[in-house]
N, C-alpha and C positions, 0 to 999 in steps of 0.2 A: 088469735092474731098470728100465732106459730103456725096454724094451719093456712094461712093466707098464702095462695100461690104466687103472688107478686113478691111476698116476703121471702119466701123459699127461693125464687129466683134471685134477688138481689143479694142473698148470702152467698150464693153458689157463685155468682158473677164477681163478688168481692174475693171469693176463693180463687177464682180463675185469675183476677187481677193481681193478687199477690204471687200467684205462680209465674204470671208472665214478668211481673218485676223481677223476680228471682232470676228466670232464665235471661233476661235482658242484661241484668247485673253482671253475670257470670260471662256472658258473651262480650259485654263492653270490656270488662276487665283482662280477658284474653286478647281482645281486638288491641287495648292499649299496650299489652306486654309484647304483642306482635309488631306494633308499631317501632317500638324501642329496639326489639330483636334485629329487624331487619337492617338498621344502621350499625350493626355490629360487624364483627369480622369472623373468619372461620376460627374453630377451636383447633387444638394441635392435632389429637388423632381421635377425638371422640365423634368426629363427623360435625356437620353444621347445626349448632343449636337453633337455628331459625327453623331449619326442617322440622326438627323434632316439636318444636312449638307450634308450628303449623299443623302439624299431626294431631297434637293434643287438642289444637283448636277445632279442628275438623271432627274429632270424636265428640267434643262438648256440642258442637253444632248438631251432630247425628242424635245425641240425646235429646237436646232442645226440639229437633223434628219430631221425635217421638213423644214428648210431652206436648208439643204442640198439636199433633195430631189428635191426641186424647182430647185436649181442649177443645180442637175444633168440633168433633163429634158432640161434646157437651152443649157447645154453643148452638149446632144444628138441632139438638134437641131442644133447647131453649127457645130457638126461634120457631120451632114447630108449637111449642107451648104459647109463644106471643101471639102467633097467628090465632090460634084458638081463643086467646084472650081478647084480641082486637075485635074478633067477631062478636064476642060477648060484651064488647066495650068496656073492658077493664080498665079502670082509671089509672093504673100504673104503666100502660103499654107505651106512651112516649118516653118516659124514663128508660124502660129496658130497650126500646129500638136504639136511643142514643148510647147505652151501654154497649150494645151490640156492634154498632158501627165503630165505636172507639176500639172495641177488642179485635175487630176484623182489621182495622188500620194498624194495630200494633202487630198482629200476626203476619201482616205483609211486610211490615218493616223488618221484624225477625227473620222471616223468610229470605228478604234480600240480604239482611247482614249475613245470614248463613251462606247465601250463594257467593257473596263476594269474599268470605273466607275460604270456600272452596276454590275460587277462581285464584285468589292468593296462594293457596297450597299448591295448586297445579302449577302455577308460574315458578314458584321457588324450587318445585321439585324439578321442572324442565331446565330452568337456569343453571341449576347446581348439579346437573346430570353431566357435564362435560367442563374441561377447563381449557380446551381448544379456543384460542382468541377468537378466530374466524367464526366458528361455529356458534359461539356465545353472542357475537354480534348479531348475526343472522336471527338468533332465537330471540333476542331482545325486541328487534324491529318487528319480526312476524308477530309475536305474542301482543305487543303494544297496539299494532294495526288491527289485530283481532278482537282485542278487548274493547277499544273505543270505537271500532268499526270505522276507521278513517280510510280514506282512498289510498294515501301513501304516506311514507314516514322516513325522515332523515335522523342519522345518529352522527353527532359531532364530538369529538374527544380533544382535550387540550393536550398538547404535546408537553409531557413532564419535564423535558429538557430545556425548551426554549419559551414555553408558554403560548404557543401559536395555536390557532384553533384549526384543527384537520377535520375536513369533512370525510368521515371514515366509510360509513355505508349507508345505502338508500333503497328501500324496498317498496313494492307496491303491494295491493291487497290480494294479489295472486300468487304472493310469495317469490316474485321475480326481482332479481336485483337492478335497480336503475342505473343507467351508465353514468361514470364519475363526472362528464361534463355537464350532467344536469344538476350538479350540486350548488355550483354558484349563481345558476341564471333561473331557475324554475322555482326558487323558494324566497321567502323573506329572511335574508341574512340579518336584518335589522332587529327583528324580533328575537332571534337567536342571541345576539349580542346583549340584548337588552335583560334576557333571563340569565344570562352568564353573569352579568354585572350586579343585578339585584338578587340572584338565587331564589326568585320568585316566578312562580308559573303564571303564563299568559293565555287567556281563552277569549274567544270571540265568536259570537253566533253567527255574524254576517260581516265578515271582514271589510266588504265593499263599503258598508254604510257605518262601520265603527269609526267614531272621530277619532279614538285614541291611535288606530291603525291606519286611517285614510292617509297619512303623510307618507307612509311607506311606499315608494314607487312599485317595488316587486309586487306588493299585493294588489295594486290597481293594474298593473301591465300584465300580471299573469292571471287574472281575474280569481283569484284565491277567494273562496266564501267563508268555510269554517277553519279556524287554526287554534291549535292548541300546542304550547312547548313547555316543557317542565325542566329543572336542572337535574343532574345526576351528581348527588351529594354523597361522599363516603367519608367517615371521619372528619367530619366538618370541613370538608374539602371538596370544591366544585370541581369535577373532572371533565365535565361535559354537558351536553343537552340533548333531549329526544323531542323532534319537530314532528307534528303530524297534521296533515290538512286535507281539505277537499275542495276541489273546483267546482262541484256539481251541487251539494247539498248546503243548505244555511241550517243553523239551529241544530247542526249534527252532535255538538259537544255541550255539555252542562256541567254544574258544579260536581255532580256525581262522578262524571268522566274525570274531571280534574283531581278529584280525590283519590280515584282509583289509579290514575297515570303517577300521582305523586307517589303513592304508595309502591306502585310497580317499578318506578324510578328508583326509589331507595334499594330494592332488591337488586335490580339491573346495575345499579352502580356497583354495588358489592361484587357481583357476579364478573362484571368487567374489570374491576381492579384485581380480583383475584386471578382471572383469566391473563391479565397483563402481567401481574406478578409471577403467575407460572410460566408465561413465555419468557420473562427475562431470566427466571431460573434456569430454563432449559437452555437459553442462549449462553448463560453463565456456565453451565455445565457442558455446553458444547466446546465453548472457549477453553474450559480446564482441560477437555478431552484433547482439543487441538494442540493445547500447550504441552501435555504429557506427550502425545505422539511426535511433537517437535523435538522435546527433550529425547524421547526414546531415539528418535532418527539420529540426534547427535551422538548419543550413546553409541549407536551402532557404527557411525562412520568415524568416529574419533580414532586417531592413530595410536592411542594408548589402550590397553586393556583396563577397564574399569569393573571393580566388583563392590558391592555394597551389602552389609549385613545389617539386621536390625539388632536391638539390645540384647537379644537371646543368642545371637551367633546365627540366625537362618539368613542364608542368601536370599536378597531380595533383586539385585541387579546383576547380571551377567553379560556385557555386550560381546558383540560378535568377534571383536579383536581379542578379548580375553579368550574366548573358545578357540581362536586360531592359535595364539601364542601356546595355550596349555594343551592343545588336541583334545579338549572335552566338548562335551555335549552341552550346550546352554541350556535348552529346555529341561534336561535331565538334573541339572544341578541346582536351578532355582526352586528355593522352596526346602533345600536340605540344610542341614547344619554345617558350617565350614568344615568340621573334622571330617564329617562323612563324604563331603564332597571332593575333598582333596587327598583321599586315601590313595587314589591311583596316581598322584603326582608326589610322591614324599620327598624327591630329590630336589624339589624347588623349596620345601620349607614353609609353605604358605600357612599352614595350621599353626605351626610354632609362632610364626610372626605376628599372627592375629591374636593368639593366646596373649602373648607378651604385650602387645598394644593394649589390649582389653585391660590388663592390669594397670598400665600407665595412662588410662584415659582421662584420668582426672586433670592430668596436666595438659591434656590436648596436644602432645607432643606428636612429631611425625617421624616415624621410625624408617630410615632409609636401609637398603641392603642390596648389594650387588651379588648376584648368582650366575654361575655358568654351570650347565648341566645338560644332559642329554634327554631329549622329548622324542618318544616314538614318532614315526612319521616326518619329523622335522630334523632330527639331528642335533649337533651340538649348538646350544644358543645362549646368549648372553642378556641377562635381565637386570634392570634397576628396579627394585620394589620400594613402595612409598605406602605406609599405613598411617592413617590419622583417624581421630574420633570424630563422629557426627553428634551435633547437639541440635536442638530444638531452640525457639526463640527465648525459653526461659532458662537455657543453659543446662538442661537435662540431657544426660547421655542417651541417644536412641539408636546407636548403631557405629560400624566402623566402614572406613572407605579404603580399599586397597587397588592401587594404581599399579599397574605392570608396563614399565617402559621397555619394550623390546629394542635392545641395541646390537642385535646380532647382525643386522646390515650394516650400521655404523661401525661396528668392529672389523667386519670383513672389509668394509671401503677403507678404514684406517690401515689395515694391514696391505690392501693394494697400493693406497698413497705410499706407505713406506717401501713397498717393493718397487714401485715405478721411480721413486727418489734415488733409491739405491742403486738401480740399474741403468737409469738414464742421465742423471744430473751431471755426470762427467763425460757424457758422450754428445749431447744435444744442448742446444740453447736453452737457456731458463725458460724462456717463453714458451717453448715447445712442452718442457716440463710441466708446466703450469696447466697447459691445454689438456695434457694426459691425465692431471690430477682431476681436473673438472669433469673429464669424461673418461674414466678408467677403461670402460668398455669399447673404447675406440681402438685399443691397443689388445692384439691377440697373442697374449705371452705363451701360448700352447703351441702357436705355429700356424701360418697361413700361407699360401702360395698366391703371390701377386707379382705384377709388373713392377720393377724398380730400375732405377739408374744407379751404376756402380762407378765410384772413381777410385783408382788405385795410384799412388804417389810412392817413389822409391829414390833414395839417395843413392847416387853413382859414386863409386870410389870408396865404399865404405870400408873396404879390407885395406886398402891404401892408407885410410886415415887412421886405422887402428894400429897400423904398424908404425906410422910416423909421429903419433900423438899418444901422450898418456890417457889411460883409461878415462879418467876424470874429465879431461878435456874433451874428449870424443863425446862422453854422455852430455855434458853441458852443450856442446854445440848441436847436436842432434835434437835436443830438448828445445832450443831456440828456434830452430827450423819448424820443428813439429808444432810449436806453439803459434807461429806465423800462419801455418797452413791450417790450423784448426780454427782460427780466427775467420778465415776465408770461408771455411765449410760451414761455420755457425751464422755466418751472414746470409747464407741462401737456405738456411734452415734444414742443413743436412745431418746425418747422424753417423757419428764415428762409431764404428763396430769393432776396430781392431788395431792394435799397434804391433807390427811384427818386427821388431828391431830397428832397422832402418826405414821401414815402410809402413804406410797407414792406408786404412780401407774406410770409405764413406758411402754411405747408402742414401738414396733419395725416394720419397713416397712411402717410407715407412720409418716410425710406426704411424705417423699421419698422413693421410692421403695429400699429394699435391698434384694438381692438374697438369703443371708445366715442369714436371719432376726432371725430364731430359735437359731441359734449358737451364734449369737450376744447377744440375750436375757439371754442364759445360762451363756455365760461369763460375762456378766454384773452382774447377780446375784452372780457368784463366786467372782468376784472382790469386790463386796459389802460387802460380808462375810469377805474376806480376810482383807479388809480396816478396819472394824469395830474391828475385833480381834487385829489387830496391833495397833488401837488406844487405845483400853483398856489397853493392856500391857503397853503403854507408859504413861499412865495415872492411876496408881494403887490406887492414892487417891480417884478417883470417884468411885461411886457406880456402880457396875456391871450392865450392861444392856445386854438384850439378844434380837435377832431377829428371826423371821421367814420368809422365802421367799417361794413364789410359782410362778412357770412357766408354762404357757399354750400357745398353738398355735391353731388358727381357726379363723373363719369368724366373722367379726365385722363391724359395720357402724362407721365410723371416719368423724369429722367434726366440725363445730362451734356448741356449744351447749349454749344457755343463750338467755337474751333479745336481740333484734335488737339495741333497743336504749340504752341499759344499758350494762351489763357486759356479754362478751362472752368468751368461753373457749374451745380451741381446744382439744378433747378428744375422747374417743371410748366407745361405748354402745353395749352390746349384751352377747350371753351366753358364748362366750370365755373370756370375761372379768369377768364375775361371777364365772366361774370354776377357774381361777387364784386367785381370793380372797378367794374361798373356800380352795383351796389348801395351801396358807399360813396360815389360820386360823387352819388347822389340823396338821401343821408340828410341830416337837418338836423344842426347842430352838436352835437357831445357826444353824439350818439345810436348805437344800433346797429340794423342792419336785418338780420333774418333771412329767407332764402330758406324756402320750403315744405319743400323737400328736407332742410334742416338741421333745421327745426322738428320733422319726423315723426320724427326719430331722438332728439330730445333733450326733446320736450315734457314728459315726467314730471318734469323736473329744472329747469325755467325758468318764468318768468312773463313773458307778453308782452301787447302790446296787441291790439286787434280786427285781424283779417286785412284786408288791402285788397289792390287790384290796382296794379300798378306797371308803366307801358311803359318799357322800356329799349331803348336804341341796338341795332340789329341783331337783335331779337328779334321775331318776327311776332305772337306772342302775349304779353299781359302777364302778369308774374309774380305769384304770390300771396305777400305778404310781411307780416312783422309786426316791430313795434318790440320790443326787449328790454328789460324793465322790471327784471328781477332773476333771480338764480339761486340 
């Protein structure tokens, strides 16, 4: 019996059958692991475990292929033996024929399973070769169309923010992108919504005759024949759907395509989700970069110098203002320890301040300090320094902050204000003083040449008064008259520059510019005359005092006159001043004499007498002058 060929063939077939069951079991086990793995997510830094598992599965399928090759050769040998037996009418031939057919079917199924594993491996390798969102979407659609041999495909994603469905990309079998306006009008939106709702794939051999799909208007209107749609699910969350169809072929998709599409969609969902997360991460990184750039710009443009260190004392921030204040190179300083960085500026004492603040950082105190010192290329500067501790959210010490408030210009401005007040508040109207304080640069204390109008006023008979009245009474009388005249000058925003015994001098158009300075000077002289006359009428018991006024307009130099260390006075010098003085010396009592230069600028607003020539001291030619009658 043991020599019976049929018996030997049966034994061999049983051995082959066991080998096939073993190979099939191994492939089935790894296929199940694969189905579980594709629903996972990326590992940390060890790569994607799905790709490794697919590679292992491919190796197993390759080994299975070798075993299947050997088994196929054995079957071919048995087939030859069966043919000989059939010729000899062997009684066991029908049994062996059935066994052969069964084994051949099993081998084909295993070969198909191996091919599917190779396809899934290739898909996983391709989808996980990039994290660029747009590239992943194109790869997904091109692969699914290629795998299921569809005419075209659409991919829809659910917006994670508002939950709305977004038609993301559409491709055809030629790997061309379908225009976006085709999304809503050339496919069945109802099928997609049903798949998203049920998270179950939909397949139809002939959509035109399928009772379940016949109610969809788009199916009938666009003559769609074969349809297949599957959800994209990752971490038990549906993120979208893949839709493929054909308007040409019926019976294009079957259960095997559905199963393959589902497995594919599991991998695609992970790839899309990872690409989307990667895009979000890049966006977040870009936002952080922009925020940092914005903060750097703020540090660069801030008026104060800002210096920060880490907990070890290494300088991490050194803005441009700090570099300007200390005249240090910001690039060279960052990354150094503060003790090394500030060696070139020991006069400021920054290293000592930071060292002291580091000791006190537990209390979070701000250590203020005012420093005045000389900095190369800048000169004498005045700084206010503030040092405080930096802490993280848990309160741990992470560094120090040093703020340099450069008060050099402020101190200089304060000195200028003090000087302006000292020089002008006794000689000009307070409103003029305030204007000068708001804009100290408007006055050139060092001297400038400009056109001004000058008024000279002098008390007549001063010598006679001194002979007939006690000195105290003479002084009081003169002061009352000068006070009256000063009020008239201030009303016209003039500047009192000199009191010379019984005379005074006022200028206009300095220190502040005045477009109608000639007219203001004339009005001031007229107001002084009227005020003096009114005062005399109200005090008949006092001795009568007369005045003479001279007004001239011309170029003069105005500025500080006097010792730098002692007394200085803001005044004007020049020929224009001398002529005004000569005019008041030549005028009769209680009259005002105008030079031609003043009259030409104010003639529209004044009443004057007939012009006449006047010879004055130190002038080679006579002046053309007029008496002022009214304004």
